[in-house]
C-alpha positions as CSV (number, residue, x, y, z in Angstrom):
1,M,49.2,-52.3,0.5
2,A,49.3,-52.4,4.4
3,A,47.4,-48.8,3.8
4,H,44.2,-49.8,1.3
5,V,43.4,-53.1,3.5
6,R,43.7,-50.9,6.9
7,A,40.7,-48.3,4.9
8,A,38.8,-50.9,3.4
9,R,38.2,-52.1,6.9
10,R,37.3,-49.0,8.2
11,G,35.1,-48.5,4.7
12,G,36.9,-47.4,2.0
13,F,38.8,-44.1,1.9
14,N,35.8,-41.6,1.6
15,T,34.0,-43.3,4.3
16,I,33.4,-40.2,6.7
17,S,33.5,-41.4,10.0
18,T,31.3,-40.8,12.9
19,R,32.8,-37.9,14.7
20,E,33.5,-35.8,12.1
21,K,30.0,-35.8,10.9
22,A,28.9,-34.9,13.7
23,V,31.9,-31.6,13.8
24,R,30.4,-31.2,10.3
25,Y,25.9,-31.5,11.8
26,A,27.8,-28.9,14.9
27,L,29.2,-26.7,12.5
28,L,26.2,-26.5,9.8
29,L,23.2,-26.1,12.9
30,L,26.0,-23.4,14.0
31,V,26.2,-21.7,10.3
32,L,22.5,-21.7,10.4
33,A,21.6,-20.1,13.9
34,L,24.0,-17.0,13.1
35,T,22.2,-16.7,9.6
36,I,17.6,-17.1,10.0
37,S,18.5,-15.9,14.3
38,P,17.5,-12.6,12.9
39,F,14.7,-12.9,10.1
40,L,13.2,-14.9,13.7
41,W,14.1,-11.9,15.3
42,Q,12.5,-9.9,13.0
43,L,9.5,-11.6,12.2
44,S,8.7,-11.9,15.9
45,T,9.0,-8.6,16.7
46,S,7.1,-7.8,13.4
47,L,3.9,-10.2,15.4
48,K,4.2,-8.8,18.9
49,S,1.3,-6.0,19.8
50,L,1.8,-2.5,21.0
51,D,1.4,-3.8,25.0
52,E,4.5,-6.5,24.5
53,D,7.6,-4.3,25.8
54,I,10.5,-5.4,23.5
55,Y,13.0,-3.4,25.2
56,S,13.2,-5.5,28.4
57,A,16.1,-6.9,30.6
58,T,15.2,-10.0,29.0
59,P,13.1,-10.0,25.9
60,S,10.6,-13.1,25.1
61,F,11.2,-15.0,21.7
62,L,7.2,-15.7,20.4
63,P,5.5,-13.1,20.8
64,E,2.7,-13.3,23.4
65,H,0.1,-12.3,21.9
66,P,0.2,-12.2,18.1
67,T,-0.6,-9.9,15.8
68,L,-1.3,-8.9,12.5
69,D,-2.0,-5.4,12.8
70,N,1.5,-4.0,12.6
71,Y,1.9,-4.6,9.1
72,A,-2.1,-2.8,8.3
73,G,-0.3,-0.2,10.4
74,V,2.7,-0.4,7.0
75,A,0.2,-0.5,4.7
76,D,-1.4,2.9,6.1
77,T,1.4,4.6,7.0
78,I,2.9,4.2,3.6
79,P,2.4,3.5,0.3
80,V,3.8,0.6,0.7
81,W,2.0,-1.5,-2.3
82,S,2.7,1.6,-5.1
83,Y,6.4,0.7,-3.9
84,A,6.4,-2.7,-3.8
85,L,4.8,-2.2,-7.6
86,N,8.1,0.6,-8.6
87,S,10.8,-1.9,-7.0
88,L,9.0,-5.7,-8.7
89,I,8.9,-2.8,-12.2
90,V,12.9,-1.7,-11.6
91,A,13.2,-5.8,-10.8
92,A,11.2,-6.2,-13.8
93,I,13.7,-4.7,-16.5
94,V,17.0,-5.7,-14.6
95,V,16.1,-9.4,-14.0
96,T,14.9,-8.9,-18.5
97,G,17.8,-7.5,-19.5
98,N,20.7,-9.8,-17.5
99,A,18.8,-12.9,-18.9
100,I,18.8,-11.5,-22.8
101,G,21.9,-9.7,-22.5
102,A,24.6,-11.7,-20.6
103,T,23.4,-15.0,-22.1
104,L,23.9,-13.4,-25.3
105,A,27.3,-11.8,-24.6
106,G,28.4,-14.9,-22.1
107,F,26.9,-17.4,-25.8
108,A,29.5,-14.6,-27.8
109,L,32.1,-15.1,-26.1
110,A,32.2,-18.2,-25.0
111,R,31.9,-20.0,-28.7
112,L,31.7,-17.5,-31.2
113,R,34.9,-16.0,-33.1
114,F,35.4,-12.7,-33.9
115,R,37.8,-10.6,-33.8
116,G,39.0,-8.6,-30.4
117,A,37.3,-11.2,-28.3
118,K,40.0,-11.6,-26.1
119,L,40.5,-7.5,-25.3
120,L,36.9,-7.3,-25.0
121,F,36.7,-10.4,-22.4
122,G,39.3,-8.8,-21.0
123,L,37.6,-5.2,-20.6
124,F,34.7,-8.0,-18.5
125,L,36.7,-8.7,-16.2
126,A,38.1,-5.5,-15.9
127,T,35.2,-4.1,-14.7
128,L,34.5,-6.5,-11.9
129,V,38.0,-5.1,-10.0
130,L,36.4,-1.6,-9.5
131,P,33.4,-1.1,-6.4
132,G,30.1,0.5,-7.4
133,E,31.1,3.4,-5.7
134,V,33.7,4.3,-7.6
135,T,31.3,4.3,-11.1
136,I,28.3,5.5,-8.9
137,I,28.5,9.2,-10.1
138,S,29.0,8.8,-14.2
139,Q,26.9,6.8,-13.7
140,Y,24.9,9.1,-12.4
141,V,25.7,12.1,-14.4
142,T,25.1,9.6,-18.4
143,V,21.4,8.6,-16.6
144,R,20.8,13.0,-15.8
145,G,22.7,12.9,-19.5
146,L,19.7,10.2,-20.9
147,G,16.9,12.8,-19.4
148,L,15.9,8.9,-16.8
149,A,16.8,11.3,-14.2
150,D,14.2,11.0,-11.5
151,T,12.0,7.6,-13.3
152,L,12.2,3.7,-12.8
153,L,14.0,3.6,-16.0
154,G,17.1,5.4,-14.9
155,V,17.0,3.2,-11.4
156,A,17.3,0.2,-13.2
157,L,19.5,1.3,-16.7
158,P,22.9,0.7,-15.2
159,G,21.8,-3.0,-13.6
160,A,20.7,-4.6,-16.7
161,I,23.6,-6.0,-18.1
162,A,25.6,-7.0,-14.6
163,M,28.9,-7.8,-15.6
164,L,30.1,-11.3,-13.3
165,N,26.5,-12.1,-14.8
166,V,28.8,-12.4,-17.7
167,L,31.2,-14.2,-16.6
168,L,28.5,-17.2,-15.6
169,M,27.4,-17.3,-18.9
170,Y,30.0,-17.7,-20.4
171,T,31.4,-19.9,-17.8
172,A,28.3,-21.8,-18.7
173,F,28.8,-22.0,-22.5
174,Q,32.0,-23.0,-21.7
175,A,31.0,-26.2,-20.3
176,I,29.3,-27.7,-23.8
177,P,31.9,-29.2,-25.6
178,K,32.7,-27.9,-28.7
179,E,32.4,-31.4,-30.5
180,M,28.3,-30.2,-30.7
181,D,28.4,-26.2,-32.6
182,E,31.0,-28.7,-34.7
183,A,28.3,-31.3,-35.2
184,A,25.9,-28.6,-35.3
185,I,27.3,-26.4,-37.8
186,I,28.5,-29.0,-39.9
187,D,24.1,-29.8,-40.2
188,G,23.7,-26.4,-41.7
189,A,22.4,-24.6,-37.7
190,T,23.0,-21.4,-37.8
191,V,23.6,-19.5,-35.3
192,W,21.0,-18.9,-33.5
193,Q,20.0,-22.5,-33.7
194,R,23.2,-23.8,-32.1
195,L,22.1,-21.3,-29.1
196,R,18.3,-21.7,-28.9
197,H,18.8,-26.0,-29.6
198,I,22.2,-26.8,-28.5
199,G,23.5,-23.9,-25.6
200,L,20.1,-22.7,-23.8
201,P,19.2,-26.3,-23.3
202,N,21.8,-26.9,-21.3
203,V,23.1,-23.6,-19.5
204,R,19.2,-23.6,-17.3
205,G,21.0,-24.1,-14.1
206,M,22.6,-21.0,-15.0
207,L,20.6,-18.7,-15.6
208,S,18.2,-19.2,-13.0
209,V,21.5,-18.2,-10.6
210,V,21.4,-15.3,-13.0
211,T,18.1,-14.5,-12.9
212,I,17.7,-15.2,-9.0
213,F,20.4,-12.9,-8.3
214,S,19.6,-10.1,-10.5
215,F,16.4,-9.8,-8.6
216,I,18.2,-10.0,-5.3
217,G,21.2,-7.3,-6.5
218,A,18.0,-4.8,-8.0
219,W,15.2,-5.6,-4.9
220,D,17.2,-5.4,-2.4
221,D,19.0,-1.7,-3.9
222,F,18.8,1.2,-1.4
223,L,22.2,3.7,-2.2
224,W,21.4,3.9,-6.1
225,P,17.8,4.7,-5.7
226,L,18.3,7.1,-3.4
227,I,20.6,9.0,-5.4
228,V,18.1,8.7,-8.7
229,L,15.0,9.6,-7.6
230,N,13.6,12.6,-6.0
231,N,9.8,12.0,-6.5
232,P,7.7,10.5,-3.4
233,D,5.1,8.7,-6.5
234,N,9.2,7.0,-8.4
235,Y,10.0,5.7,-4.8
236,T,11.2,2.2,-4.2
237,L,10.9,-0.1,-1.7
238,T,13.8,0.4,0.0
239,V,14.4,3.7,-0.2
240,G,10.0,3.7,1.0
241,L,10.3,2.1,4.2
242,Q,13.0,4.9,5.1
243,Y,9.6,6.6,6.5
244,L,9.2,4.0,8.6
245,N,12.2,4.8,10.3
246,G,12.1,8.0,10.7
247,T,8.0,8.8,11.5
248,F,8.2,5.6,13.7
249,A,12.0,5.4,15.1
250,N,9.8,4.4,18.9
251,N,8.4,1.8,17.3
252,P,10.4,-0.9,15.5
253,R,7.5,-3.4,14.9
254,L,6.6,-1.0,12.5
255,I,10.2,-1.2,11.2
256,A,10.4,-4.9,11.7
257,A,6.6,-5.4,9.0
258,G,8.0,-3.7,6.6
259,T,10.9,-6.4,6.7
260,M,9.0,-8.5,6.1
261,I,7.3,-7.1,3.3
262,S,10.4,-6.8,1.3
263,F,11.7,-9.7,2.2
264,L,8.7,-12.0,1.0
265,P,9.0,-11.3,-2.4
266,I,13.0,-12.8,-2.2
267,V,11.3,-15.6,-0.5
268,I,8.4,-16.4,-3.0
269,L,11.3,-16.4,-6.2
270,F,13.7,-19.1,-4.5
271,A,11.3,-21.0,-3.7
272,T,10.2,-21.3,-7.0
273,L,13.1,-21.3,-8.4
274,Q,15.6,-23.6,-6.2
275,R,15.5,-26.7,-8.0
276,F,17.0,-24.5,-11.2
277,F,20.0,-22.7,-8.4
278,F,20.8,-25.8,-7.4
279,R,21.3,-27.4,-10.4
280,G,23.6,-24.5,-11.8
281,V,25.8,-24.2,-8.9
282,A,26.5,-27.6,-8.8
283,E,26.9,-27.7,-12.8
284,G,29.2,-24.2,-11.9
285,A,31.2,-26.1,-9.7
286,I,31.2,-29.9,-11.6
287,K,31.7,-27.9,-15.4
288,G,33.6,-25.0,-14.9
């Protein structure tokens, strides 16, 4: 009883002291600095002019004469917009495949009863244990056997349905009360109607998480496109930017500008879907 009284005087068991709050904010600022500093340094380097020394013992963080010439130089050196379009096509295929395929697979495993469901779910989980390097050779042999080598579809096909995304959607559908499905079945609703009117409205947050992760994974992928693609016209942005590193090894300004160009679409996508993203993360934390 005395402990409850002392806790009440201090503001309750869930009350955070000023010292603890200060420590938390200090840790958050430290993590923020470690996370965002490389990005800010690349941005600063991409805006520096040629007359600024970036190799000095004490380099300046802020550009003395900011310029956008480095971004124009990237476009003059490589067909950056063509490479960006190729990456966008690959990302669109991967996002569409995961949004549709992972949703259908997650709904089937979570809400439908069929023979072998537990075995199939176990196989899905088993694939998460294997690192990508283990299956990359078999993936290439399969893609080449389908005649999709050196094509954008061949780049996108292995990531069109990721098992992790299926597991995320399975968890989201599992969080929906089964009584809602039972009531819909009594009312004569079909499987597609239950998916459309009950399932999808309740998993939009998690679907946004799957969309963002799928886009980032497809957009940033480097090893797989490098293996599959041979024709420079089909290069994705991550592969095409390596020309900057080879041709202009002494001018990291162009490399930094190319990095910023490849990073911009991710920022735009996350800014657009961040509300749904955090909602999906919160739903997974509370219900999953």
